[in-house]
Structure formats: C-alpha cells, structure tokens
C-alpha positions as CSV (number, residue, x, y, z in Angstrom):
1,X,0.2,-0.1,-0.1
2,X,1.9,2.9,-1.3
3,X,0.1,5.9,0.7
4,X,0.8,8.7,3.1
5,X,-1.5,8.2,6.6
6,X,-1.3,11.3,8.3
7,X,-0.9,10.9,12.3
8,X,-4.0,12.4,12.4
9,X,-5.9,9.7,10.6
10,X,-4.6,7.1,13.3
11,X,-5.5,9.5,15.9
12,X,-9.0,10.4,15.3
13,X,-11.5,11.8,18.0
14,X,-15.0,10.2,18.1
15,X,-17.7,8.7,20.0
16,X,-17.4,4.8,21.6
17,X,-17.7,2.3,21.8
18,X,-16.0,1.2,17.9
19,X,-14.1,2.8,15.3
20,X,-15.2,-0.1,12.9
21,X,-18.6,-0.3,14.4
22,X,-19.4,3.2,15.4
23,X,-17.2,5.5,13.9
24,X,-16.9,3.8,10.5
25,X,-21.1,3.7,10.1
26,X,-21.4,7.2,11.4
27,X,-18.9,8.6,8.4
28,X,-20.3,6.4,6.1
29,X,-23.9,7.8,6.6
30,X,-22.3,11.2,6.3
31,X,-20.7,10.1,3.3
32,X,-23.7,8.7,1.7
33,X,-25.8,12.1,2.3
34,X,-23.0,13.9,0.5
35,X,-23.4,11.4,-2.0
36,X,-26.9,12.3,-2.5
37,X,-26.7,16.0,-2.3
38,X,-24.2,15.8,-5.2
39,X,-26.6,13.8,-7.2
40,X,-29.4,16.1,-6.3
41,X,-31.2,13.3,-4.8
42,X,-31.6,14.5,-1.1
43,X,-34.6,16.2,-1.4
44,X,-36.3,13.5,-3.4
45,X,-35.8,10.8,-0.4
46,X,-38.8,9.9,1.3
47,X,-37.6,6.6,3.1
48,X,-34.8,4.8,3.9
49,X,-33.3,1.1,4.6
50,X,-29.8,0.3,5.7
51,X,-28.5,-3.0,5.6
52,X,-25.7,-4.6,7.7
53,X,-23.6,-7.4,6.9
54,X,-21.2,-9.7,8.3
55,X,-19.5,-8.4,11.8
56,X,-21.3,-5.2,11.9
57,X,-24.2,-7.3,11.6
58,X,-23.5,-9.9,14.5
59,X,-21.9,-7.6,17.0
60,X,-23.6,-4.4,15.6
61,X,-26.0,-4.3,18.8
62,X,-23.7,-4.3,21.1
63,X,-21.5,-2.0,19.3
64,X,-24.2,0.9,18.6
65,X,-23.6,0.5,15.2
66,X,-27.6,0.9,14.3
67,X,-27.2,4.1,16.8
68,X,-24.2,5.6,15.1
69,X,-25.9,5.3,11.5
70,X,-29.2,7.5,13.2
71,X,-26.8,9.7,14.4
72,X,-24.9,10.1,11.0
73,X,-28.0,10.5,9.0
74,X,-29.4,13.1,11.6
75,X,-26.3,15.1,10.6
76,X,-24.1,15.2,13.9
77,X,-20.7,14.9,13.9
78,X,-18.9,12.5,16.1
79,X,-15.8,14.9,17.1
80,X,-18.0,17.6,18.1
81,X,-22.0,16.2,19.2
82,X,-22.1,17.0,22.6
83,X,-22.4,13.4,24.3
84,X,-25.5,14.7,26.8
85,X,-27.4,15.0,23.3
86,X,-27.1,11.4,21.8
87,X,-29.8,9.4,24.1
88,X,-32.5,12.6,23.3
89,X,-31.8,12.3,19.1
90,X,-31.8,8.5,19.3
91,X,-34.7,8.6,21.7
92,X,-36.7,11.0,19.4
93,X,-36.5,9.2,16.7
94,X,-37.8,6.0,18.3
95,X,-40.8,7.7,20.2
96,X,-42.2,9.6,16.9
97,X,-40.6,7.4,14.0
98,X,-39.5,10.1,12.3
99,X,-35.8,11.5,11.2
100,X,-34.6,14.7,10.6
101,X,-32.5,14.2,7.9
102,X,-28.9,16.1,8.0
103,X,-31.3,18.2,10.5
104,X,-32.6,19.7,7.0
105,X,-35.5,17.3,6.1
106,X,-38.1,15.1,8.4
107,X,-38.9,12.0,7.0
108,X,-40.8,8.6,8.1
109,X,-38.0,6.2,9.9
110,X,-38.7,2.9,12.0
111,X,-35.9,1.7,13.3
112,X,-37.1,-1.9,11.9
113,X,-35.8,-0.2,8.7
114,X,-32.2,-1.5,9.9
115,X,-31.6,-5.0,9.0
116,X,-28.9,-7.1,10.7
117,X,-28.1,-9.6,8.1
118,X,-25.3,-12.3,9.1
119,X,-24.1,-13.2,5.7
120,X,-20.8,-11.2,4.9
121,X,-20.2,-9.2,1.7
122,X,-16.8,-10.5,-0.5
123,X,-14.6,-7.0,0.1
124,X,-14.6,-6.9,4.0
125,X,-16.4,-8.1,7.0
126,X,-17.7,-4.8,8.0
127,X,-20.4,-4.2,5.2
128,X,-23.3,-2.0,4.9
129,X,-25.9,-0.4,2.4
130,X,-27.5,2.8,2.2
131,X,-31.0,2.3,-0.1
132,X,-32.9,5.6,-0.7
133,X,-36.5,5.6,-2.2
134,X,-38.6,8.1,-3.8
135,X,-42.2,7.0,-3.9
136,X,-41.2,3.6,-3.2
137,X,-38.6,3.4,-6.3
138,X,-34.8,2.8,-5.2
139,X,-32.9,6.0,-6.1
140,X,-30.0,5.7,-4.4
141,X,-27.9,2.8,-3.3
142,X,-24.4,2.6,-2.1
143,X,-22.2,0.1,-0.2
144,X,-19.7,1.2,2.1
145,X,-16.9,-0.9,4.2
146,X,-15.6,0.2,7.7
147,X,-12.4,-1.1,7.6
148,X,-10.8,-0.3,10.8
149,X,-9.9,3.0,12.8
150,X,-12.5,5.0,11.7
151,X,-11.5,4.3,7.9
152,X,-14.2,3.7,5.2
153,X,-14.3,2.7,1.7
154,X,-16.5,1.7,-1.2
155,X,-16.1,-1.3,-3.7
156,X,-14.9,1.0,-6.3
157,X,-12.3,2.7,-4.0
158,X,-8.5,2.3,-3.6
159,X,-7.2,1.8,-0.4
160,X,-4.4,3.6,-2.2
161,X,-6.5,7.0,-2.6
162,X,-4.8,8.6,0.1
163,X,-1.8,10.9,-1.0
164,X,0.6,8.5,-2.8
165,X,3.8,8.8,-1.0
166,X,6.9,9.9,-3.0
167,X,9.9,11.9,-2.9
168,X,8.2,14.8,-4.8
169,X,5.5,14.9,-2.1
170,X,7.1,14.5,1.1
171,X,10.9,14.4,2.3
172,X,10.6,11.1,3.7
173,X,8.2,8.6,1.8
174,X,7.9,5.1,3.4
175,X,5.8,2.1,3.7
176,X,8.0,0.0,5.5
177,X,9.9,0.3,9.3
178,X,12.9,-0.3,7.9
179,X,12.8,2.6,5.5
180,X,11.9,5.1,8.8
181,X,14.9,3.7,10.2
182,X,17.2,4.4,7.3
183,X,16.3,8.0,7.1
184,X,16.7,8.2,10.9
185,X,20.0,7.0,10.4
186,X,20.9,9.1,7.3
187,X,19.8,12.2,8.8
188,X,20.7,11.6,12.4
189,X,16.8,12.8,13.3
190,X,14.5,11.0,16.0
191,X,11.7,9.0,14.2
192,X,9.3,12.2,16.0
193,X,11.6,14.6,13.5
194,X,11.2,12.3,10.6
195,X,7.2,12.3,11.2
196,X,7.1,16.1,11.9
197,X,8.8,16.8,8.7
198,X,6.0,15.0,6.5
199,X,3.2,16.1,8.3
200,X,4.3,19.7,7.5
201,X,3.9,19.1,3.8
202,X,0.0,18.7,4.7
203,X,-0.3,21.1,7.7
204,X,1.5,24.1,9.2
205,X,3.3,24.1,12.5
206,X,0.7,25.9,14.2
207,X,-1.8,23.5,12.7
208,X,0.0,20.4,13.6
209,X,0.5,21.6,17.3
210,X,-3.2,22.6,17.5
211,X,-4.5,19.3,16.4
212,X,-2.2,17.4,18.4
213,X,-2.7,19.5,21.5
214,X,-6.7,18.6,20.7
215,X,-6.0,14.8,20.4
216,X,-4.3,14.9,23.9
217,X,-7.0,17.0,25.7
218,X,-9.4,14.7,24.4
219,X,-7.7,11.8,25.9
220,X,-6.9,13.9,29.2
221,X,-10.5,14.7,29.5
222,X,-11.5,11.2,28.7
223,X,-9.3,9.8,31.8
224,X,-10.3,12.3,33.9
225,X,-14.1,11.5,33.7
226,X,-13.0,7.6,33.6
227,X,-11.6,8.1,37.0
228,X,-14.4,10.1,38.1
229,X,-17.5,8.0,37.2
230,X,-18.9,5.3,39.0
231,X,-21.9,2.8,38.4
232,X,-22.9,-0.2,35.9
233,X,-22.1,0.0,32.1
234,X,-24.9,0.1,29.9
235,X,-25.7,-3.2,27.6
236,X,-26.8,-5.9,30.0
237,X,-23.7,-7.3,31.1
238,X,-23.9,-5.3,34.5
239,X,-20.1,-4.6,34.2
240,X,-19.1,-2.3,37.1
241,X,-16.9,0.6,36.5
242,X,-13.8,-0.3,38.2
243,X,-11.3,2.9,37.4
244,X,-13.2,5.3,39.8
245,X,-12.8,3.3,43.0
246,X,-9.2,2.2,42.1
247,X,-8.1,6.1,41.4
248,X,-9.7,6.7,44.9
249,X,-7.4,4.5,46.5
250,X,-4.5,6.0,44.9
251,X,-5.3,9.4,44.8
252,X,-5.8,9.8,48.4
253,X,-6.9,13.2,49.9
254,X,-4.9,15.3,46.8
255,X,-7.3,18.5,46.2
256,X,-7.7,19.5,42.8
257,X,-10.7,21.0,40.5
258,X,-9.7,20.1,36.6
259,X,-7.7,17.7,34.7
260,X,-4.5,19.6,34.5
261,X,-4.6,19.9,38.3
262,X,-5.3,16.5,38.4
263,X,-1.8,15.5,36.6
264,X,-0.3,17.7,39.1
265,X,-1.9,15.9,42.2
266,X,-1.0,12.9,41.1
267,X,2.3,13.6,40.5
268,X,2.8,15.0,43.9
269,X,1.3,11.5,45.7
270,X,3.8,9.4,46.5
271,X,3.7,6.6,44.2
272,X,4.7,3.2,45.5
273,X,6.4,0.5,42.9
274,X,3.0,-1.8,42.8
275,X,1.0,1.5,42.8
276,X,2.5,2.2,39.4
277,X,1.0,-0.6,37.8
278,X,-2.5,0.4,39.8
279,X,-2.2,3.7,38.5
280,X,-1.3,2.3,34.5
281,X,-4.3,0.1,34.8
282,X,-6.5,2.6,36.3
283,X,-5.6,5.2,33.1
284,X,-6.4,2.4,30.8
285,X,-9.8,1.5,32.4
286,X,-10.8,4.6,32.8
287,X,-10.8,5.4,29.1
288,X,-12.5,2.3,28.0
289,X,-15.1,2.7,30.2
290,X,-15.9,5.8,29.1
291,X,-15.7,4.2,25.4
292,X,-18.3,1.6,26.6
293,X,-20.8,3.9,27.8
294,X,-20.6,5.9,24.1
295,X,-18.0,8.7,25.4
296,X,-15.6,10.7,23.7
297,X,-12.5,9.1,23.4
298,X,-9.5,9.0,20.6
299,X,-9.0,6.1,18.3
300,X,-5.5,5.0,19.0
301,X,-5.6,3.3,16.5
302,X,-8.9,1.8,17.4
303,X,-12.0,2.7,19.8
304,X,-11.8,-0.8,21.0
305,X,-8.0,0.0,22.0
306,X,-8.5,3.7,23.0
307,X,-7.2,3.3,26.2
308,X,-3.3,1.8,25.5
309,X,-1.7,5.1,24.2
310,X,-3.3,7.6,26.6
311,X,-2.4,5.3,29.8
312,X,1.1,4.8,28.7
313,X,1.5,8.8,28.0
314,X,0.1,9.7,30.9
315,X,2.5,7.1,32.6
316,X,5.8,9.0,31.2
317,X,3.8,12.3,32.4
318,X,3.0,11.5,36.2
319,X,6.1,8.8,36.9
320,X,8.9,9.2,34.5
321,X,9.3,12.7,33.9
322,X,7.3,15.4,36.1
323,X,8.6,18.3,34.1
324,X,7.4,16.9,31.0
325,X,4.8,19.3,29.0
326,X,3.7,19.8,25.4
327,X,6.8,18.9,23.7
328,X,6.9,15.3,24.9
329,X,3.4,14.8,24.3
330,X,4.0,15.7,20.5
331,X,6.8,13.5,20.4
332,X,4.8,10.9,21.8
333,X,1.9,11.0,19.6
334,X,3.7,11.6,16.3
335,X,6.0,8.3,17.0
336,X,2.9,6.3,17.9
337,X,0.8,7.7,14.7
338,X,3.6,6.7,12.5
339,X,4.0,3.1,13.7
340,X,0.2,2.7,13.3
341,X,0.2,4.0,9.8
342,X,2.9,1.1,9.2
343,X,0.7,-1.4,10.5
344,X,-2.2,-0.3,8.6
345,X,-0.1,-0.1,5.2
346,X,1.3,-3.6,5.7
347,X,-1.4,-5.6,7.8
348,X,-4.7,-4.2,9.3
349,X,-6.0,-2.3,12.4
350,X,-9.2,-4.2,12.2
351,X,-10.1,-6.5,14.7
352,X,-13.1,-7.8,12.2
353,X,-10.1,-8.5,9.8
354,X,-7.4,-9.5,12.4
355,X,-8.4,-10.3,15.6
356,X,-7.8,-8.6,18.8
357,X,-3.8,-8.8,17.7
358,X,-5.3,-5.7,15.3
359,X,-6.0,-3.6,18.0
360,X,-4.7,-3.7,21.2
361,X,-1.7,-5.3,19.5
362,X,-0.8,-2.5,17.4
363,X,-1.6,0.1,20.1
364,X,0.7,-1.5,22.6
365,X,3.5,-1.7,19.7
366,X,2.9,2.4,18.6
367,X,2.8,3.2,22.5
368,X,5.8,1.1,23.1
369,X,7.6,2.7,20.3
370,X,6.5,6.3,21.6
371,X,7.8,5.7,25.0
372,X,11.2,4.2,24.2
373,X,12.0,7.5,22.1
374,X,11.1,9.8,25.2
375,X,12.8,7.4,27.6
376,X,16.2,8.4,25.7
377,X,16.2,5.6,23.1
378,X,17.6,5.4,19.7
379,X,15.2,5.2,16.6
380,X,16.3,1.0,16.3
381,X,15.2,0.9,19.6
382,X,11.8,2.4,19.4
383,X,11.4,-0.1,16.6
384,X,12.6,-3.0,18.7
385,X,9.9,-1.7,21.4
386,X,7.3,-1.9,18.8
387,X,8.6,-5.2,17.5
388,X,8.4,-6.9,21.2
389,X,4.9,-5.3,21.8
390,X,3.5,-7.1,18.7
391,X,5.2,-10.1,19.0
392,X,3.6,-10.9,22.2
393,X,0.0,-9.8,21.0
394,X,0.4,-12.3,18.1
395,X,-2.6,-14.1,17.6
396,X,-4.4,-12.6,20.2
397,X,-8.8,-12.9,19.4
398,X,-11.9,-10.8,19.5
399,X,-14.4,-12.4,21.0
400,X,-16.4,-9.5,22.9
401,X,-19.2,-11.4,25.0
402,X,-22.6,-10.0,24.0
403,X,-20.7,-7.8,21.4
404,X,-20.2,-5.7,23.8
405,X,-16.8,-3.8,23.9
406,X,-16.4,-4.2,27.6
407,X,-15.4,-8.1,28.4
408,X,-12.7,-8.9,27.8
409,X,-11.7,-5.6,25.9
410,X,-11.3,-3.1,29.2
411,X,-9.4,-5.0,30.7
412,X,-7.2,-5.7,27.4
413,X,-6.2,-2.0,27.4
414,X,-4.7,-2.2,31.1
415,X,-2.9,-5.4,29.8
416,X,-1.7,-3.9,26.7
417,X,-0.2,-0.6,28.5
418,X,1.5,-2.7,31.0
419,X,3.0,-5.0,28.0
420,X,4.2,-1.6,26.0
421,X,5.8,0.0,29.2
422,X,7.9,-3.3,29.4
423,X,8.6,-3.8,25.8
424,X,10.2,-0.2,26.0
425,X,12.3,-1.4,29.1
426,X,13.4,-4.2,27.5
427,X,14.3,-2.4,24.2
428,X,16.4,0.2,25.9
429,X,18.9,-2.5,27.0
430,X,19.0,-4.4,23.5
431,X,21.3,-4.0,20.8
432,X,19.2,-3.6,17.7
433,X,21.9,-5.2,15.7
434,X,21.2,-8.4,17.9
435,X,17.8,-8.4,17.2
436,X,16.5,-11.5,15.4
437,X,12.9,-10.0,14.4
438,X,12.7,-6.9,12.7
439,X,9.3,-5.1,13.1
440,X,8.7,-5.5,9.1
441,X,8.8,-9.3,9.8
442,X,6.5,-9.2,12.7
443,X,4.0,-7.2,10.8
444,X,4.1,-9.7,8.1
445,X,3.5,-12.6,10.7
446,X,0.6,-10.6,12.3
447,X,-1.0,-10.4,8.8
448,X,-0.4,-13.8,7.7
449,X,-1.7,-14.9,11.4
450,X,-4.8,-12.5,10.7
451,X,-5.6,-14.4,7.6
452,X,-5.2,-17.8,9.0
453,X,-7.6,-17.0,11.8
454,X,-10.7,-18.2,12.2
455,X,-13.4,-16.1,11.2
456,X,-15.4,-16.6,14.7
457,X,-12.6,-15.1,16.4
458,X,-13.0,-11.8,14.5
459,X,-15.0,-9.8,16.4
460,X,-18.2,-11.9,15.6
461,X,-19.5,-13.2,19.1
462,X,-19.5,-16.4,17.6
463,X,-16.2,-18.0,19.4
464,X,-14.3,-18.0,22.3
465,X,-15.3,-15.7,25.7
466,X,-18.2,-14.8,23.9
467,X,-19.7,-18.6,23.5
468,X,-18.4,-19.8,26.5
469,X,-20.0,-16.7,28.5
470,X,-23.2,-16.0,27.2
471,X,-24.7,-12.7,27.9
472,X,-27.8,-14.4,29.9
473,X,-25.4,-15.6,32.2
474,X,-24.2,-12.8,33.4
C-alpha cells in the first residue's frame, strides 16, 4: 500500500464504543448524504433502509452500530456532538418514528428499517448498504465498508486513494519500518522529527500543534471523566466501573478541580512500586469505560484499544518525567501515529479482519515505540520496542461477550499498556543489531496470522469467551 497516512488519520476523535462499528458507520452515513446531495437526490428521498452485513451485523447492536448510523443520518458529527445529546436524539427517533435527515428534512423512519444480515460481503467483513427511495422507487443505493480505525471505503475505491507517497510530495516517503530507520540514521534524526517533516507538507506547524494538543486534551479529559465516574456500564452485562474506585484509593486526599490540576496532584502523590502498575491500569480502564458508555475518546488506533496510548503517555508524565510538557506529548503522539500507519499499510488495524492482535497489539506497539523515544532510546530501539510489543500479542482473538466492547476488551487495554512499558524497558537494554525479528517481519507475521485465524474469532461473538460465557449467564 503506497500512501501517506497522517498521524491525524491514525488518532481520530470520536464517540465509543467502536471505531469500526460505530465511528465508521457514522462516517459512512455522512458520506452517503453528501453523495445524495451531489446527485441532487437528497430532497427527493422519502424512505431509507440500511442493511448491515457480517461483523457489523453479528456484533452491531452491542457496538451501537445502528445508533451511530441514526446519528450520522441526523447530521451530527462524532467529533463535536455533545455527548449528552445522543440519548435525546435516539429517543426522539424511536418515539416519533421520524428522522430529521441531516438536520434539514423530516422523513418517516422506523428502527426496523435497519436490517441485520449475518452473511458477509466479499470485500470486507464490515459491510453496510444505504438504500434511498422516492415514492417506492430506489433512487440511491450505496455500499460502504468500515475497514478499522474509522476508515471507510466503497467497493470501487482503492485503498491507495490517500495521497501517494513519493519524494516529490514528502521529504521522507515510506511504507516500511526499515525505511523509517534508514531515514533516521542518514539524517541523524529521531522518529518524531522525520514524521513531523512529513506532516509539515500537509499542515503548518501551528496547525499540527493545535491538532495534537486537541487530541491530547481529549485523551486527558477522557481519563479524567473515567476516573471520576462510578456505576454500571450499559448493555446488559452489568459490568461495574472499576477505574474510579481504584483511582480513589490511589489519589488519597489530593485536591484538584480540573484535569491539569489532576496531573499535578498525581505527581505530588508518593507512588510506590506496586501502585505504578495500578495507576497505569487505572488510566487504561478509565478510557475504555468511557468508550463502552458511548463517551468521547480518541481512536488509537481504534476505539476498542483507545486506552493503551493515553495510559502509557500519562505514565510518562506522572511517573517518569514530572517536568514533561507539550514538547514530549507531541513527540509521543507523532511516533505512535507513524508506527500505527505502518501497521495499517502492511497488515490491518481492524479486529474484524485480524482479531484483537490488530487492535490491542498495534496500540501496544505504537505506545512502546513512542515511550522508548521519550526515555532516550534510539530510533532503532523504538522499532525494537514496537516489535516486542506486537510479538507478544500475536494470535490474540476478538471474542466480545454479547457483542459489547467490555469483556475482555476493557481489561485488555490495561494489559496492552503494561506490555508496552515492559517492551520499552527491554528495548532500551537491547542492541538493535542483535535483534532476530525486525518490526517489518512481525507485521508480516501478524497479517499472515490474521488471514489464518478462524472468522469466529474476528469480532463476530461466535467463538471464544462470547460462546463459553453467554450474555444471559451474566
């Protein structure tokens, strides 16, 4: 895949619980509306039907796919919609059987117009078809595929429709980790420096800083909300929120009123060795509890794995370096984004295509590489850290109980964060020249493993824990 994938493609702001099953369908609904307008069909539409296929159908209700499509058709945007408005919009559609299409035109709509089909479409496990009618006649029919991380395509699209990478367009074009390492060696630059130079082709330095800060502020707010929210997660599994209880035990009597003061309060707390692990787990759990309750998170690279990167970055800020500021945050996210893009170009970041190794495994690799750079590691050691993290997630299946992004998903983020820190520490003690498995090889292995994996373990809830522990048992 010869394309440029920006850091801001890999780290998107959206609403939980799933980037492929929530954010992707939401974006697909928005894209369909744009197409209706381009073809001057928008104001002719008087009826809409949506068909969901494969993984979108099998775990769609647990992942709120139907709700995301309704929100997208209503004209809301996942980056900016007030979270408190979501329930009211959905409730209004269900109670009135009316849909305010793109916030412009009222049409009749029943939630039964969204059909869950178990069959899989050929191109991708996450398929959906939007059909628009006028006086009973079909005037628009478009099929979209959600390919992970909020990315969507149509069958006629090419995955390389992103900007093609070339020396003419970007100073450091790359598809492979080896190319990234070679650029760093030749230019005597860190990975974050190389990535930043490429990003400058698309945006000004001020714009890059603004967007990175917006991503971090969203991550921080998400952790803060998660660490201060108690109760039971929605969906029927009756999963108790744990982050707040753990947080209360760790933070003790510290005083603060906002997320930034919260960071200072944690830094001032005397953290014992065992509490470090608890803090990291707490940060990760907090994000994915927010994600599971349709809160706002950053796909990193997916919603299901959204807790790993903020948890590891927060670990660096409150445990490793109390003097760290935006400079370090920027470096961390630039490195993480680039590592994620290499995985996406050469394998997948979709659990429906590769199991959970494609989500938690990739996010752990992203975080491990980024942390290694901040801890003083060389670019080669950062790539070693990414390889170690992924190597020990190979074969990880995706088998959510009840199709909900809760068990085992929430705890897996804590495990992925801990593994990322461990991988970074091991990489810092490693001579990259002695490494037996380069990052590109483990990415190839991950993709081959994904293709060999039984489809029951690819976000269908038809295998593993989803079968041995049924929703009714909980």
